[in-house]
N, C-alpha and C positions, 0 to 999 in steps of 0.2 A: 652891593649885596643887600644892604639894608633897604634900598628902594624896591628891589625885587620881592623881598619878603613882605614888605608893606602892601604891595600890589596883590600878592597871593592871599594875604589875610583878608583883604577886603573883597576877594572874589569867591571865597568859600566860607559858608556859614559855620561858625564854631571851630574852625581850624586855628590851632595855636602853634606858632613857629617862634622859637627863641631868636632874638636879634643876632646871636652869634652862630646860628645855623645857616646853611645855604640850601635853598630849595629852588631848583630850576623852575622858572615860571611855566614851562610846558608840562611839568608833572601834574598828575591828577590826584588831588587829595579830597577825600570825602568828609562829611560832617563829623566833628569830634576828634579828628586826627591831631595828635600832639607830636611836635618835632623838637627835641631837646637840644641843648647847647652843643655846638660843634658838629652836629649831624650834617650829613650831605645826602641830598636826594636828587638823583639825576633826571634828565628830561623825559625818559620813556618809562617812568615809574608810575604805577597806580596804587594808591594806598586806600583801603576800605575804611568804612565808618568805625570810629572808636579805637583805631589802632594807635599805639604809642611807640614812638621811635626814640630810643635812649641816647644819652650823650655820646658823641663821637662815632655813632653808627654810620655806615655808608651803604646806601641802597642805590644801586645803579643798574645799567643794562635794561633790557626789556623785561621788567619785573612787575608782576601783579601780586599784591598782598591783600588778602581779604579783610574781614571785619574783626575787630576786638582782639587783635594780636598784640602781644607785648614783647617788644624788642629791647633787650637790655644793652648796656654800654658796650661799645667796641665790637658790635656785630657787623659782619660784612656779607651782604647779599647781592648776588647778580654780577659779580666780577667774572673775568675771563676764566675758563677752566684751566686747570693745571694739567694740560694735555698737549703734547708736542704735535698732535695732529690738528690742533685748532688753527684755522686760517682766517679768523676774523668774522665768522658767520654771526649774523644777528639772531642769536638763539634766545631762549626764554627761561625765566624762573616763574613758576606758578605756585602760589601759597594760598591755602584756604583760610579758615576762620579759627579764632580762639587758640592759636598756638602760642607757646612761650619759648623764646630763644634767649637763653641766658648769656652771660658775658663771653665775648670772643668767639661766638659761633660763626662759622663761615659756610656759606651755601653758594656753590659755583653754578653758573649757567651751563647749558649743554654745549656740545662740541660742534655738531654739523647742522647745516641749514634745516629748519623745520623741526628741530628737536627741542625737548624741554626737560628741565629738572622740576619735579613736582613734589610738593609737600601738602598733605591733606589737612585735616581739621583736628583740633584738640590734642596736639602733640606737645610733648615737653622735651626740648633738646637742652641738656645741661651744658655747663661752661666748657669751652674749648672743643666742642663737637665740630667736626668737619663733615659736610655732605658734598661729595664730589659730583662731577658733571653727569647728567643723564640719570641720576638716581630718581627713584619713585617711592615715596613714603605714603602709607595709608593714613589711618586715623587712630587716635588714642594710643600712640606709641610713646614709650619713655626710653630715651637714650641718655645714659649717664655721662659723667664728666670724662673728657679726653677720649672720646670714641672717634676714630678716624675711619670714615666710610668712603671707600674708593668708588670709582665711576661705575655706572650701570648697575648699581645694587638696587634690589627691590625689597622693601620691608612691608609686610602685610599688617593689617589692623591689630592693635592691642599687643604687639610684641614688646618685650622689655629687654634692653641690651645693657649689660653691666659695664662698669667703667674701665678706662685704661686698656682699650683693646683696638685692634684693627679688623676691618671687614674687607676681604679681598674683592677685587672688581668682579662683576657679574654674579656675585652670590645672591641668592634669594633667601629671605628669612620669613618663615610662615606665620600664619595667624596664631596669636597667643603663645608663640614660642618665647622661651626665656633663656638668655645667654649670660652665664656667670662672668664676673669681672676678670680681666686679663686673659680671656680665652682667645686662642688664635682661630679666627673664623675664616677658613679658606674653602669651605664647602657649604652647600645649602643646609639650612636648619629647618626641618619639617614643622608643620603646624602642631601646636599643642605639646611640643617636645622641650625638654630641658637639656641644655648643652653647656659643657665647661671643659677646661683643660687646655694644655699646650703640648701637642696639637689638640684642637677641639674634638670632643667626642660626645655622643648622645648618652645621657644618663637614664632616660626614660621619659614618661609623660610628665608634663608640668602640672601635677595634681593640685598644688597650692594655688597656682594661677587660675586653673579651671574652677576651683572652689570659690575663689574671690570674685571671679567674673560674673557669677550668678547663673552660669550655664546649667548647673545641676538642677535649678528650679524650672528649667525649660523642658517641657515634656517631650520635645523632639530630640533631646540630647541623651545619649545612652553611653555612660562612662564604661560600663562593662563591655559593650560592643566595641568601643574605641580601644580599650585595653586588649581585647581579643584580636582585633585587627592589627594593632601595633605588634603584638607577640608573633603573629603569623608572618609579618613582613620582616621583623628584625631578629627574631629568635628561633625561627624554624630552620630546617636544613635546606629549604628551597632558596634558589637564587631570587633576587628581588623581583625581577620581571615575572617569574612564575608565581611568587607569593601574591603579587598584585593582581594577577589574573584570577587566582583562586579567591581572593578577598572580594573582588568586584562581581563575582558570580552570585553572591548572596545579597540579601536585603541590607542596605547600608543607611544609617542615619546621616545627617548633614556633616557631622564631625568626621566620621570614618571616610565618607566620600571625599571630603576636603583633603584629608591626609593622603588618600590614594591618588587623587588627581594631581596633587602637588608632586608626589614621588614619581608618577609617570612622566611628568614634565622634566623633573630633575635628572632622570637617567637618560634623557634624550641627548643627542650629540651637541646641542647648542648650550647646554648647561654644564656646571662644574660637578654635578652629582651630589647626593646627600652625604652629610657627615656620618661617618661610621659609628657603630655602637662601641662603647667602652668594653674592653676585654674583662 
């Protein structure tokens, strides 16, 4: 073990590997990578410039990690999916740049040949978060402690997910959505919406999140139009498909269009459908 790590350190400029870590010599580590005590890095792993791997973390499988990520102790990335359909396919985990994975995060690879589990950039996954097989996370997402994300879930940019909850398989969570802690998330959460409860229900627009995002300073963002569109879809007497058709006949800004496009997809047969409005 010590000989392999010595060879690796001499092969890559600025890489630091603790003597009690194990890094397979076939792994690809870029400049400034740090591997801490007890960590294990497998042969098909690529780790980008400046990424830090914490003590006792395990990075295995066909896993690509980008630049300047911080992986805390006891994180497990790239292990086999917790899926009875998995038959040993050489699937992937693809992770972008500047993510933070806190203690005991687990990220599973995908199930079937050619598939991937994908994490974007600038995300914060707090302690004990689980990301199941075939999930796709965008950018600047915050997932709080002890969130369990089942397989095939998609989370769009800037979503915030509160702690101690589960997300059902195949659920989609929209752009800048916010989900309160301990919510049962078994349906899609549309963009810009606030959801909470058990079972989960939509409360309205995530106005505080919208304000904090800086979107109100964007001249292409119309909060009044978004609220009007939301009211038509969720509070009128029209069924959702009719309300969406009515909403899209008019001139929509990017936020209202994003909401309508998401809901059109959500009510399709392939999806679980949007979370209903609270009574």
